[in-house]
C-alpha positions in Angstrom: -14.0 33.3 -9.4 -14.6 29.8 -10.5 -16.3 27.5 -8.0 -16.3 23.7 -9.1 -18.5 20.6 -7.5 -17.8 17.0 -6.9 -20.5 15.6 -9.6 -19.6 11.7 -8.3 -20.5 11.6 -4.6 -20.2 8.0 -5.2 -16.3 8.0 -5.9 -14.5 6.7 -2.6 -11.2 5.9 -4.0 -8.2 7.7 -2.6 -5.8 9.1 -5.2 -6.7 6.8 -7.5 -6.5 3.5 -5.3 -9.1 1.8 -3.5 -8.5 3.5 -0.5 -6.2 5.2 1.6 -4.5 2.1 3.3 -3.8 0.6 -0.1 -2.6 4.1 -1.1 -0.1 4.3 1.8 1.0 0.8 1.8 1.7 1.2 -2.1 3.4 4.5 -1.6 5.9 3.4 1.0 6.8 -0.2 -1.5 7.3 2.4 -4.3 8.9 5.0 -2.7 11.9 3.6 0.2 14.5 1.8 -1.6 14.7 -1.1 1.1 11.2 -1.8 0.8 11.1 -1.8 -3.0 14.2 -4.2 -3.0 12.5 -6.5 -0.7 8.9 -6.2 -2.4 11.3 -7.0 -6.0 12.8 -10.2 -4.4 9.5 -11.2 -2.7 7.6 -11.5 -6.0 4.3 -11.1 -4.4 2.6 -8.8 -1.4 1.9 -12.1 0.8 5.4 -13.0 0.6 6.6 -9.5 1.0 4.4 -9.3 3.8 5.9 -12.3 5.3 9.7 -11.5 4.8 9.1 -8.0 6.1 7.8 -9.3 9.6 10.9 -11.6 10.1 12.9 -8.1 9.8 10.8 -6.5 12.6 11.9 -7.1 15.9 9.1 -4.7 17.9 5.5 -4.2 17.2 5.7 -1.6 14.6 4.4 -3.8 11.6 2.9 -1.0 10.1 4.1 2.2 7.5 5.4 5.2 9.5 2.1 6.7 8.8 0.5 4.1 11.0 -1.2 1.7 8.5 -0.6 -2.1 9.5 1.1 -3.9 6.7 -1.8 -6.7 7.0 -4.7 -4.2 7.4 -7.4 -6.3 6.0 -8.6 -2.9 4.0 -5.6 -3.1 2.0 -6.4 -4.2 -1.7 -3.7 -7.1 -2.0 -4.9 -7.5 -5.9 -4.3 -3.7 -6.4 -1.2 -3.8 -4.6 0.2 -7.0 -6.4 -1.0 -5.4 -10.0 0.8 -2.1 -9.2 4.0 -3.3 -7.3 4.4 -6.8 -8.4 3.3 -6.2 -12.2 0.5 -9.3 -11.9 
């Protein structure tokens, strides 16, 4: 039996992303065809959020996992670099 220990206790990333919220937003944009096309048309995350907000007719301005698209924890710079290739 092999035991593995975490040696870097300061690593607070989530699957290589800044945090869970950033990872979840990127996951949805990159894996939902409609969101992906909207993102490509938008060109950046702020424009994407504005366009998405215009499409929503109720209070569900969040991913299906419950992360709000405008959550302040979402690392917009990282999203722009990954999704929008800035």
